[in-house]
C-alpha positions in Angstrom: 184.1 28.5 70.2 184.0 26.0 73.0 183.7 27.1 76.7 186.1 25.6 79.1 184.5 22.8 81.2 181.5 22.4 78.9 180.0 19.0 78.1 177.2 17.7 76.0 175.1 17.1 79.1 175.7 20.5 80.6 174.9 22.3 77.4 171.2 21.3 77.9 171.0 21.6 81.6 169.2 23.9 84.0 168.1 27.3 82.8 165.8 26.7 79.8 164.8 30.4 80.0 168.3 31.5 79.3 168.3 30.0 75.7 164.8 30.4 74.4 164.1 33.4 72.2 167.0 35.9 72.8 169.6 36.5 70.0 173.1 35.2 70.3 175.7 37.6 71.7 177.8 39.1 69.0 181.5 38.1 69.0 183.0 34.7 69.7 184.3 33.8 73.1 187.7 32.4 73.7 189.7 31.2 76.6 193.3 31.5 77.9 195.3 30.1 80.8 195.9 33.3 82.7 194.5 33.1 85.7 199.2 47.3 97.5 200.5 49.6 98.7 200.3 49.9 102.6 197.2 51.4 104.1 197.4 55.2 104.2 195.4 57.8 106.1 192.5 59.4 104.3 189.9 62.0 105.1 186.8 61.0 107.0 183.9 60.0 104.8 181.1 62.5 105.2 178.0 61.9 107.3 175.0 60.0 106.0 171.5 59.9 107.4 170.3 56.4 106.9 166.6 55.8 107.3 165.5 52.8 105.2 162.0 51.6 105.9 161.0 48.0 106.8 158.2 46.3 104.8 155.8 46.9 107.8 156.8 50.6 107.9 156.2 51.2 104.2 153.0 53.4 104.0 150.2 52.3 101.8 149.4 54.4 98.7 146.4 55.9 100.5 148.6 57.3 103.3 149.0 61.1 102.8 152.7 60.8 103.9 153.5 58.2 101.3 156.0 59.2 98.6 153.9 60.4 95.6 153.9 58.3 92.4 156.0 59.6 89.5 154.4 62.5 87.6 155.3 64.9 84.8 158.4 64.3 82.6 159.7 61.5 84.8 156.8 59.1 83.8 158.1 56.4 81.6 155.5 54.5 79.6 157.6 51.3 79.6 156.1 49.0 82.3 159.5 47.4 82.9 160.9 50.7 84.2 160.5 50.9 87.9 162.5 54.1 88.6 163.2 57.2 86.6 165.1 60.5 86.7 168.0 59.3 88.8 171.6 60.4 88.5 174.2 58.0 87.0 173.6 54.8 88.9 176.2 52.6 90.6 175.3 49.2 92.2 171.9 48.2 93.4 170.4 45.6 95.6 166.8 44.2 96.2 165.2 44.7 99.6 163.7 41.9 101.6 160.1 43.1 101.1 160.2 41.8 97.5 158.8 45.0 96.1 161.6 47.6 96.3 165.3 48.0 95.9 168.1 50.3 96.9 170.2 51.9 94.1 173.4 54.0 94.4 173.9 57.2 92.6 177.6 57.1 91.8 178.3 60.8 91.5 176.0 62.2 94.1 176.6 59.6 96.8 172.8 59.2 97.4 171.2 55.8 98.1 167.7 55.8 96.7 164.8 53.4 97.5 162.9 52.6 94.4 159.8 50.7 93.6 157.3 50.5 90.7 154.8 53.3 90.8 156.6 55.3 93.4 158.9 58.3 93.3 162.5 57.4 94.3 163.1 58.1 98.0 166.5 59.2 99.3 167.4 57.1 102.4 171.0 58.0 102.8 173.7 60.3 101.3 177.5 59.8 101.6 180.1 62.4 100.8 182.2 60.9 98.0 184.6 61.9 95.3 182.6 61.3 92.2 185.2 62.6 89.7 186.3 60.3 86.9 184.8 56.9 87.5 184.8 57.2 91.3 182.0 57.9 93.8 179.5 55.6 95.4 180.4 52.5 93.5 178.3 49.7 95.1 176.1 48.8 98.1 175.3 45.6 99.9 172.8 44.7 102.7 174.0 43.2 105.9 173.2 39.5 106.1 171.0 40.3 109.1 169.5 43.5 107.5 166.0 42.7 108.7 167.3 43.0 112.3 170.1 45.5 112.2 169.3 47.7 109.1 173.0 47.9 108.3 174.3 48.7 104.8 177.8 48.4 103.4 179.1 50.7 100.7 182.2 50.9 98.4 183.1 54.5 98.0 186.0 56.7 96.8 187.4 59.6 98.7 190.0 62.1 97.4 192.8 59.8 98.5 191.6 56.2 98.5 188.8 53.7 97.9 187.2 52.2 101.0 184.4 50.1 102.4 182.1 51.8 105.0 179.3 50.6 107.1 176.1 52.6 107.5 173.7 52.4 110.4 170.4 54.3 110.7 171.0 57.8 112.0 174.8 57.4 112.1 177.8 58.5 110.1 179.6 56.0 107.9 182.2 53.9 109.8 185.3 52.5 108.1 185.6 48.7 107.5 188.4 48.7 104.9 190.6 51.7 103.9 193.6 52.3 101.8 192.6 50.8 98.4 194.5 52.9 95.9 192.6 55.2 93.6 193.7 56.8 90.4 192.4 59.1 87.7 190.6 56.1 86.2 190.2 52.4 87.0 188.4 52.9 90.3 185.3 50.9 89.6 184.5 48.1 92.0 181.9 46.0 93.7 180.9 44.3 97.0 178.8 41.3 97.8 178.5 39.0 100.9 179.7 35.5 100.3 178.8 34.2 103.8 177.3 36.1 106.8 180.9 36.7 108.0 182.7 37.3 104.7 182.4 40.3 102.4 183.9 40.1 98.9 185.4 43.3 97.6 186.3 43.7 93.9 188.8 46.5 93.1 189.9 47.9 89.8 193.5 48.4 88.8 193.2 52.2 89.3 194.8 52.7 85.8 198.0 50.7 86.7 197.9 47.2 85.3 201.2 46.4 87.1 199.5 47.0 90.5 196.8 44.4 89.6 199.4 41.6 89.7 201.5 43.1 92.6 200.7 41.1 95.8 201.6 44.2 97.9 198.8 46.2 96.3 195.1 46.1 96.9 194.4 47.3 93.4 193.0 44.9 90.7 192.0 42.2 93.3 189.1 40.3 94.7 189.5 40.6 98.4 187.9 38.5 101.2 187.1 40.8 104.2 186.2 39.1 107.4 186.6 42.0 109.8 183.2 43.7 109.5 183.2 45.9 112.6 184.5 49.5 112.4 188.1 49.9 113.5 190.7 52.6 113.3 193.2 50.2 111.7 191.3 47.7 109.6 193.3 44.5 109.1 194.6 43.6 105.6 192.2 41.3 103.8 193.0 38.0 102.0 193.5 38.2 98.3 191.3 35.7 96.5 192.0 36.7 92.9 194.6 39.0 91.2 195.0 40.6 87.8 191.6 42.4 87.6 191.5 45.1 84.9 188.6 47.5 84.9 186.4 46.0 87.6 182.9 45.0 86.7 181.0 43.1 89.4 181.2 40.1 91.8 178.2 37.9 92.4 177.5 34.5 93.9 175.1 31.7 92.9 174.1 30.3 96.3 176.0 27.0 95.6 179.4 28.3 96.6 180.5 29.6 93.2 181.8 33.2 92.9 181.7 35.0 89.5 183.7 38.1 88.6 183.4 40.3 85.6 186.2 42.6 84.4 187.6 44.4 81.3 191.1 44.2 80.0 192.9 45.8 77.1 192.5 42.5 75.1 189.0 41.2 76.2 186.2 41.3 78.6 186.0 38.3 81.0 183.8 36.3 83.3 185.9 34.4 85.8 184.8 31.9 88.5 186.1 30.7 91.9 184.5 27.5 93.3 183.6 26.9 96.9 187.0 25.4 97.6 188.7 28.5 96.4 190.0 27.1 93.1 190.0 29.7 90.3 188.7 28.8 86.9 189.9 31.8 85.0 188.3 32.7 82.7 185.2 30.7 82.0 184.0 33.0 79.2 185.6 35.9 77.3 184.4 38.6 74.9 187.1 39.7 72.4 184.8 42.3 71.1 184.8 44.0 74.5 181.1 44.8 75.0 181.8 46.4 78.4 180.9 43.8 81.0 179.5 45.3 84.2 177.0 44.1 86.8 176.2 40.4 87.3 173.5 38.3 89.0 174.1 34.5 89.4 172.0 31.6 90.5 171.5 27.9 90.1 172.0 27.4 86.4 172.9 30.8 85.1 174.6 34.1 85.2 173.2 37.4 83.8 175.7 40.1 82.9 175.0 43.7 82.0 177.0 45.0 79.0 177.5 48.7 79.1 178.9 49.4 75.6 176.7 46.8 73.9 173.6 48.3 75.8 172.5 44.8 76.6 172.0 42.1 79.2 173.6 38.7 78.4 172.6 35.4 80.0 175.0 32.5 80.3 173.9 29.0 81.2 176.1 27.3 83.8 176.5 23.6 84.7 174.4 22.9 87.8 177.2 20.7 89.2 180.4 22.5 88.2 179.3 26.1 87.7 181.1 26.1 84.3 179.6 28.0 81.4 178.0 25.4 79.1 176.8 27.4 76.0 177.2 30.7 74.2 175.5 33.6 75.9 172.2 34.9 74.7 170.8 38.4 74.9 167.8 39.2 77.0 167.6 42.8 75.9 169.6 45.1 73.6 169.5 48.7 72.4 166.4 49.4 74.5 167.5 51.3 77.5 170.9 52.6 76.6 174.1 51.9 78.6 173.6 49.5 81.5 175.8 49.0 84.6 174.7 47.5 87.9 172.6 44.3 88.1 170.9 42.4 90.9 168.1 39.9 91.1 164.5 40.6 92.2 162.4 38.5 94.5 160.6 36.9 91.6 163.9 35.7 90.1 164.1 38.4 87.4 166.9 40.9 86.9 167.1 44.6 87.9 169.6 46.7 86.1 170.5 50.4 86.3 171.3 52.7 83.4 174.3 55.1 83.1 173.2 57.2 80.2 174.0 60.5 82.1 177.6 59.5 82.2 179.1 59.9 78.7 176.0 58.6 76.7 172.9 60.1 75.3 170.3 60.3 78.2 166.6 60.2 77.4 164.0 62.3 79.2 163.5 59.8 82.0 167.1 58.8 82.6 168.8 57.4 84.5 166.5 54.5 85.2 166.2 51.1 87.0 164.7 48.5 84.8 163.3 45.0 85.4 164.5 42.5 82.8 162.2 39.5 82.5 163.5 36.1 81.3 161.8 34.4 78.4 158.9 32.4 79.6 158.5 34.6 82.7 160.9 32.7 84.9 164.2 33.6 86.4 165.8 30.2 86.1 167.0 30.3 89.7 169.0 33.5 89.3 169.6 35.2 92.7 
């Protein structure tokens, strides 16, 4: 069990918090050498009323117009739970105020603003096809969100998967259309790599052959540089092929891109460096714990594991970005099945549960949970 690119020096580097008190992840990792159809018309995505608040607009708790705190059966005694009674969650992203986050409800198409001690507030709703594993899959803030209040969303319609842009008070506008959708395999993720480049991770829509077909947008990591709405979005560049069931895409701020996905053989964490070279994979899980959301930073990557009901942390080399030690578990069997992940302003991890989708939901599911690192630090994860 030796990670590709590991060295004695890198095994002790960077994120001390990632290897302190958590248990080792079950199952050994191993490595291998493995590294669309044309756009089609699709129905218009339904209207969304987008009204996120800025930090200065957020009313204090004494304001009679402020959202009330949780009450009744939606109160969770766990202080790490910051939102309760949501529908099955998709992706989530922290807001610039450092106190709140936006979380997608996959099946309903709602985007909810959540914060500790407050009732979740709906800020937008998109008409989506939430059947199977489709719906509102992920959301991302514009790099200039503080000024323009723009959101980007990855959604499925009855005929395709697409990226849309949402502005306050406006309907969603198409950024990228024509990503094939199927009965399954529609999961995906989005994240900004630079202010002018959006990364879009697509699943194989149930067709593994499409994932390796250069003419298909299925099973790919796409680089989208046309971020303005257009009737005929240009075809994006393909950065990585062969994605199975898509998990997430995240960046570490140093130019490394990490991608999680699930195949019939194993779950994987893959990496692309800032020069575009693919290191595929840098870690695998033959026991297939259901890799999902990820959050990366200087010295580590945190990965939500749906089936294992856990969050794993992997230490990375600060110079190369390679995984340098076996993953550890930050939590397990505490909140049920986990999916989306992002970092909070204090360097900790926010994860969303998906217990209302094929699991055993508790009385306050689905939830958003803050996962602290051992020792109280985030180790540079962002």
